[in-house]
C-alpha positions as CSV (number, residue, x, y, z in Angstrom):
1,M,10.0,-24.6,-3.5
2,H,12.0,-21.4,-5.5
3,D,15.1,-20.6,-3.6
4,R,13.9,-17.0,-3.6
5,I,10.5,-17.6,-1.6
6,S,10.7,-17.0,2.2
7,V,7.8,-18.5,4.5
8,D,6.5,-16.1,6.8
9,S,5.5,-17.5,10.3
10,I,2.6,-14.8,10.6
11,A,0.6,-17.3,8.9
12,F,1.3,-19.9,11.7
13,M,1.4,-17.0,14.7
14,R,-0.5,-19.5,17.1
15,D,1.6,-22.4,16.5
16,S,4.7,-23.7,18.4
17,L,8.2,-23.8,16.8
18,D,8.0,-27.6,16.5
19,T,4.7,-27.5,14.6
20,Q,6.0,-24.9,12.3
21,A,9.2,-26.9,11.8
22,G,6.9,-29.7,10.4
23,Y,5.2,-27.1,8.0
24,W,8.6,-26.0,6.7
25,R,9.9,-29.6,6.0
26,E,6.4,-30.6,4.3
27,L,6.8,-27.3,2.2
28,G,10.3,-27.8,1.3
29,A,11.1,-24.1,2.5
30,G,14.6,-22.7,2.5
31,R,14.0,-19.2,3.5
32,L,12.2,-18.3,6.7
33,T,10.8,-15.2,8.2
34,L,10.1,-15.5,11.8
35,L,8.1,-13.4,14.7
36,G,10.5,-12.1,17.3
37,A,7.8,-13.3,19.7
38,H,8.2,-16.7,18.5
39,I,11.9,-16.7,19.1
40,A,11.6,-15.3,22.2
41,M,9.0,-17.9,23.5
42,A,11.4,-20.8,22.3
43,G,14.6,-19.3,23.0
44,T,17.5,-18.6,20.7
45,D,19.3,-21.9,21.2
46,A,16.3,-24.0,20.2
47,V,15.4,-21.9,17.2
48,A,19.1,-22.2,16.1
49,A,18.9,-25.7,16.4
50,V,15.9,-26.2,14.4
51,L,17.3,-23.8,11.6
52,A,20.6,-25.9,11.5
53,D,18.6,-29.3,11.4
54,G,16.7,-28.3,8.5
55,G,19.3,-25.9,6.7
56,Y,17.1,-23.1,6.6
57,R,18.1,-19.6,6.1
58,L,16.5,-17.0,8.6
59,E,15.7,-14.2,5.9
60,S,14.1,-11.6,8.6
61,I,12.6,-11.1,11.9
62,V,9.7,-9.1,12.7
63,H,10.3,-6.9,15.7
64,P,8.1,-3.8,16.4
65,F,10.2,-1.1,17.5
66,L,7.2,0.9,18.9
67,T,3.7,-0.5,18.8
68,Q,2.4,0.4,22.3
69,Q,2.8,4.2,22.2
70,S,3.3,7.0,19.8
71,L,6.6,8.7,19.1
72,D,7.5,10.8,22.0
73,R,10.2,13.6,22.2
74,D,11.2,12.7,25.7
75,P,14.5,10.8,25.1
76,A,13.5,8.8,28.4
77,T,10.6,6.9,26.4
78,W,13.2,5.6,23.9
79,E,15.2,3.6,26.4
80,A,12.9,0.6,26.6
81,P,12.3,0.1,22.8
82,R,16.1,0.6,22.1
83,A,17.0,-2.0,24.7
84,S,14.4,-4.3,23.1
85,M,15.7,-3.8,19.7
86,N,19.3,-4.2,20.8
87,A,18.4,-7.6,22.1
88,E,16.7,-8.6,18.9
89,I,19.9,-7.6,17.1
90,D,21.8,-10.0,18.9
91,A,19.6,-12.8,18.4
92,A,19.4,-12.0,14.6
93,A,23.2,-12.0,14.6
94,A,23.4,-15.3,16.5
95,L,20.7,-17.1,14.1
96,G,22.2,-15.5,10.9
97,A,19.3,-13.5,10.1
98,R,19.7,-10.9,7.2
99,S,17.4,-8.2,8.6
100,I,14.7,-7.0,11.3
101,Y,11.7,-5.1,10.0
102,M,9.6,-2.9,12.3
103,V,7.3,-0.3,12.6
104,T,8.3,3.3,13.8
105,G,5.7,4.3,16.4
106,G,2.6,6.5,15.9
107,H,2.3,10.1,14.8
108,G,0.8,11.5,18.1
109,D,0.4,14.9,17.7
110,M,3.4,15.7,15.7
111,S,3.9,16.6,12.1
112,W,5.1,13.9,9.7
113,E,8.5,15.8,9.8
114,Q,8.7,16.0,13.3
115,A,7.7,12.5,14.1
116,A,10.6,11.3,11.4
117,E,13.1,13.2,13.2
118,V,12.1,11.7,16.7
119,F,12.3,8.2,15.0
120,R,15.6,8.9,13.4
121,Q,17.1,10.0,16.9
122,A,15.3,7.2,18.9
123,I,16.6,4.4,16.4
124,A,20.1,5.8,15.7
125,P,22.1,3.8,18.2
126,C,20.4,0.7,16.9
127,V,21.2,1.3,13.4
128,A,24.7,1.6,14.3
129,K,24.7,-1.6,16.5
130,A,23.0,-3.3,13.5
131,R,25.5,-2.2,11.1
132,D,28.2,-3.6,13.3
133,A,26.4,-6.9,13.5
134,G,25.8,-7.1,9.8
135,V,22.0,-7.0,10.2
136,E,19.8,-4.7,8.3
137,L,17.1,-2.8,9.9
138,L,14.1,-2.2,7.8
139,I,10.9,0.0,7.9
140,E,8.0,-1.1,5.8
141,N,5.0,0.7,4.1
142,A,1.7,0.0,6.1
143,P,-1.9,1.7,5.7
144,P,-2.8,4.9,7.3
145,G,-5.2,2.7,9.7
146,Y,-2.0,2.0,11.4
147,A,-1.1,5.5,12.2
148,D,-1.2,4.9,15.9
149,I,2.1,2.6,15.5
150,H,3.5,3.8,12.3
151,I,4.3,6.9,10.3
152,A,5.1,5.8,6.6
153,H,2.0,5.1,4.8
154,S,3.0,5.0,1.1
155,L,6.3,3.4,-0.5
156,R,7.3,6.8,-1.1
157,D,7.3,8.1,2.3
158,T,8.8,4.8,3.4
159,V,11.8,5.4,1.3
160,Q,11.9,8.9,2.2
161,L,12.0,7.9,6.0
162,A,14.8,5.3,5.3
163,E,16.8,7.6,3.7
164,F,16.6,10.2,6.5
165,A,16.8,7.6,9.3
166,E,19.5,5.5,7.4
167,V,17.8,2.3,7.5
168,G,16.6,-0.2,4.9
169,V,13.2,-0.8,3.3
170,C,10.7,-3.8,3.2
171,I,8.3,-3.3,0.3
172,D,5.0,-4.5,1.3
173,L,3.4,-4.9,-2.1
174,P,-0.3,-5.1,-1.1
175,G,0.2,-1.7,0.5
176,C,1.8,0.1,-2.4
177,W,0.6,-1.4,-5.5
178,T,-1.8,1.2,-6.3
179,E,0.7,4.0,-5.8
180,A,1.4,6.4,-9.0
181,G,5.0,6.0,-10.3
182,L,5.5,2.9,-8.5
183,R,8.1,1.6,-11.2
184,E,10.4,4.7,-10.5
185,T,9.8,4.4,-6.5
186,F,10.9,0.6,-6.9
187,V,14.0,2.0,-8.5
188,R,14.8,4.7,-5.7
189,A,14.2,2.1,-3.0
190,M,16.2,-0.6,-4.4
191,P,19.5,0.6,-2.7
192,R,17.8,0.1,0.4
193,C,15.5,-3.0,0.0
194,H,16.2,-6.1,1.5
195,L,12.7,-7.9,1.7
196,V,9.6,-7.7,-0.3
197,Q,6.4,-8.9,1.2
198,V,3.7,-10.8,-1.1
199,S,0.1,-11.7,-0.9
200,D,-2.9,-10.7,-2.8
201,Y,-6.1,-8.2,-2.9
202,V,-9.6,-9.2,-3.8
203,Y,-11.6,-6.4,-5.0
204,G,-14.3,-5.4,-2.7
205,D,-12.5,-6.7,0.6
206,R,-12.9,-4.0,3.4
207,C,-11.2,-5.8,6.1
208,V,-7.8,-4.9,7.6
209,P,-5.7,-6.9,6.7
210,A,-7.3,-8.0,3.4
211,R,-4.6,-10.5,2.4
212,A,-5.2,-13.3,-0.1
213,V,-3.4,-16.1,-1.6
214,P,-1.1,-14.8,-4.6
215,G,-3.0,-15.5,-7.7
216,D,-6.5,-15.3,-5.9
217,G,-6.9,-11.7,-6.2
218,D,-6.6,-8.7,-8.5
219,M,-3.2,-7.3,-8.1
220,P,-0.8,-7.5,-11.2
221,L,1.8,-9.7,-9.4
222,R,3.7,-10.6,-12.4
223,R,4.1,-7.1,-13.6
224,L,5.2,-6.0,-10.2
225,F,7.8,-8.8,-9.9
226,E,9.1,-7.9,-13.5
227,W,9.6,-4.2,-12.1
228,L,11.4,-5.3,-9.1
229,L,13.7,-7.4,-11.1
230,E,14.2,-4.7,-13.6
231,A,15.1,-2.3,-10.8
232,G,17.8,-4.8,-9.5
233,Y,16.1,-6.6,-6.6
234,T,17.8,-9.9,-5.7
235,G,16.4,-10.7,-2.3
236,A,13.7,-12.8,-1.1
237,F,9.9,-12.8,-1.7
238,D,8.5,-13.1,1.6
239,M,4.7,-14.7,1.6
240,E,3.1,-12.6,4.4
241,L,-0.3,-14.3,4.7
242,I,-2.6,-12.9,7.3
243,G,-6.6,-12.0,7.5
244,P,-10.1,-13.7,7.3
245,R,-9.3,-15.4,3.9
246,I,-6.2,-17.0,5.4
247,D,-7.8,-18.0,8.6
248,E,-10.6,-19.6,6.8
249,E,-8.5,-21.7,4.5
250,G,-5.8,-22.3,7.2
251,G,-2.3,-21.0,7.2
252,F,-0.6,-24.2,6.0
253,A,-2.9,-24.8,3.4
254,A,-2.9,-21.2,2.2
255,T,1.0,-21.0,2.4
256,R,1.3,-24.3,0.3
257,R,-0.9,-22.8,-2.4
258,S,1.1,-19.4,-2.4
259,A,4.3,-21.2,-2.7
260,L,3.0,-23.2,-5.7
261,Y,1.8,-20.0,-7.4
262,M,5.1,-17.9,-6.6
263,D,7.3,-20.7,-7.6
264,K,5.8,-20.9,-10.9
265,L,5.7,-17.1,-11.5
266,L,9.1,-16.7,-10.4
267,T,10.5,-19.3,-12.6
268,Q,8.5,-18.1,-15.6
269,I,10.2,-14.6,-15.1
270,G,13.8,-15.9,-14.6
271,A,14.1,-14.8,-11.2
């Protein structure tokens, strides 16, 4: 597998750590992205042992900051999410993870600017802790259908919020590939971009999430990858595979085909 491909455990969310480790060995994975919930269930020590045994690099951890509530102006509501994030930062540092990516919490009844200010204040102590630990905190672009748990619904908005809150960016390609001025937004995002998530989209799919194996759909992945490299991206391409198409094929089979496609493409463009 190409060194810049990261295998995302979201495709195996119902599988145990041992089962996933078997998948990683068979795939020849080098980089991984893990759900924070998987780490919590298995325990940091057990995860560390598996990573060391396989020589895997932990690229990122998925840890929602606020998903059970909207952003709230009351600082008392920030305490539990901060504590949870701080614990995840400790785990990330212990496991050698490069980053943690999250959602922000929902809009509630606030304007975008008001919600952004609440998020900035709520996450600020975690940002400082992560910086000291050498871990990047990232926010990603997510569709408006997730407005109950997130406020950044285009890559432009995500970069603007990241600059404001002094966090990093995870570019989710299926969520931004149709945006105007995308090439320029990649350039603006690059100083803060520490992860790119990849899957494909098939015209006509209406489900959420409507993800497909790279190469099965209609996204111009080669052009998008070339733009990212031109902008200076040097990080991992994370295979985030989820949705009905992935479930029907099976997470392992879909991940294997995705890796083969991406390996060929990344090699062709000189990544």
